[in-house]
C-alpha positions, 0 to 999 in steps of 0.5 A: 638194347632199351627202345628209347623211342618207346621208353619216351612214349611210355613216359609221356603216357604217364606225364601227358595222360596221368598228369604225373610230374615230369621230373619225377617220372624222367628221373625214375626211368633214367635211374632204372635204365642206368646202365644205358649208354650216356647218349641214349640217356641224353636222346631220350631226355631230350626228345621227352623234355622237348616233346612236353615243352613244345606240345601245344605246337606239336598238337596244332600241326598234328591236327592240320595233318590228321583227319583224327583230332588229337584229343580222339586218338588213342593215348599211345598214338597220340603220344607216338605221334607227338614224339616224332613230330618233335624229332621231325620239326626240332631235331635235324640230327634224326633223319626223317625216314628213321623217325617215320619207320621207327614209329610205324615199328612201334605202333605195330609192336604195341598192337596197333597194326591197324593204325600203322598205315595212318601213322606213316601217312601223318608223319610222311606228310608233315615231313614233306610238307614242314615248310607249308604249315599254316600258323595263327596270323599274329595281327589278327590273333595275337594270343592264339599266335603267341599260344602256338609259337611258344607252346603257352596255354592261351589263357596264360598267354592273354593274362600276361598280355594285359599284364605285360603287354605284347613286348615283354609277353613275347621276351618272357615266352622266348626266354621260357623256351631257352636253355638256362644255365645253372646259376651257383653261389659261391661262399662269400667268405672264399679267400680270392686264391681259393676261389681262383683255384675253385673256377680253375678246377672247374674249367679243367673238369671241362665246365664253362664258368661265367661270371654273373653281372649282378653279383660278385659271388654269382656264376653260371655253370654250363656244360656240367653233367651233374652238379654233385660231381662238380669240384667243391660240391662235397666240400660246400664251396657253392650252393645252387641258387638263382641270382634272383633268390640271392638278392633276398638276402642282399635286400634283407641287409642282414647284420652281425648278430641278427636272428633271421627266421626263414618260414618256408626255407626248403632247400635252404639257399636263403637260410645258408645265405643269411647265415654266411651274412652273419659270419658265425654271429647270430641265429637262422631258424629254418623251417618248412612244412614236411620232414622230406623238406627239412631234411633237404635243408639239413643236408645242405647245412651239413654240406656247407658246414654251417653251425648257425642254422637250425631246420625243423618242421613247421606249418607256417600257418600255425602261430609259434608263440616262442617266436613272437618279436624274436626276429630281425629279419623275417624271409617269407619266399611263400608257396606260389604259382611259379610262373617265373620258372616255367622255363625250368619247370614245364609241368607249371603251364599245364598244371596251372589254373585261374582257381589255382592262382586265387587259391595260392593268393589266399594261402600266401595271405593266410601265412602272412597273417600269422608269421608278421608277428615274429618281426621285432617292432623295427624289424624287417620282412622280406616277402618274395615269390617265383611268380610274375602274377601281380595278384600274388605280388603287388596286390599282396604287399598292397593288402598286407601294408594296408592290414599289418603295421608294416611299410614298404622300404626303398630297396635300391641301397641293397640292389646291383646298380642296374636294378637300383631304379626299379627298386625304389618303391620297395617292390622288385619285379624280375622278368625272365627274358628281360632280367638275367635271373628267373621271374621273381618278385621281392618287396622290403617291409619294415615294421613300425616301431 
């Protein structure tokens, strides 16, 4: 039988020490040990993801109780202590004695017999004095306090505070640590009775389905083990997609017969939504940078059984002469920092940098400076990102309208009632913890005649 705690430490060594992406490392290990008991797999996933999510807070606690700072520890010991402290602080179901004993045994097994006493002492001390941990003072050092409490790099907290203020920042940080439900877009063409049958099938399979308040075809899925095993998945009755992303095609106001171009389309949610809005007419041309991404779109086209969409490889920075002034609607959901989806992709907060943010802003501008030419005179361009960074959002829209023949256009007519007021200026910034979506930005821009 595999030692789940040892596997967790091995994964953390790959992720935290070698900068590998957590979802790939976790998926590879779960695939390799697919024979493991379901509960063991769930435990393994929970302690690995949880430790990563709370790493800053855990390191802060370790530095209080260890004479050796976290940064100077041996990599194996550092990650062994991290995964153990996560269990002590955040998993009431695991006995403290078991956490400490297992960690000591593991240290010995991996050749650190001389450090077994150190591991034992640190962990037993933390277990005994959990209630006495000294946290930063919120009033004196707001950024430091929020950084530790919500495990967010301090420079990012300072950025959020300067842009959003303390109240919105706190709500965003809280939401990043909450489990977010999977949101799906049901085919809008489903008849009412077919929709009821589908929802009943979901409930029968033990999955909780909750209607999302923003859009009639959006539903939240809770308690699902795996999406591909759900009723209706292989038949193409739904697409996994956040509601913020669904709002893109609402904002585009796609009409029958339109030609739609989606320049960064993978995995295809918006392109397929656009195709549905066309009701079998018109055409959607979806493309992305690599064959892997294009194939993801094609997979979804086949599964959803949609005929009026094509997917191919194309670099959005290179002008395609044949596309110039052919699009009634251009969807530009461009590569971004992803600061709005940290709750779903923990890696983002550890990989993002100020230099990286600047580079992404420039990449977005480089793409926009090419693809605007695809829009017909009088046509619509929807610019969107899954970030909350104003430089990539409002500032880029301002730059774009100053340099190209486009103007922002009121979004209100196309938005749910609760968002209409915020969309009047032609831009909408959705914030996690404040809106019932991911962090997401979209702008509606009309090309001048």
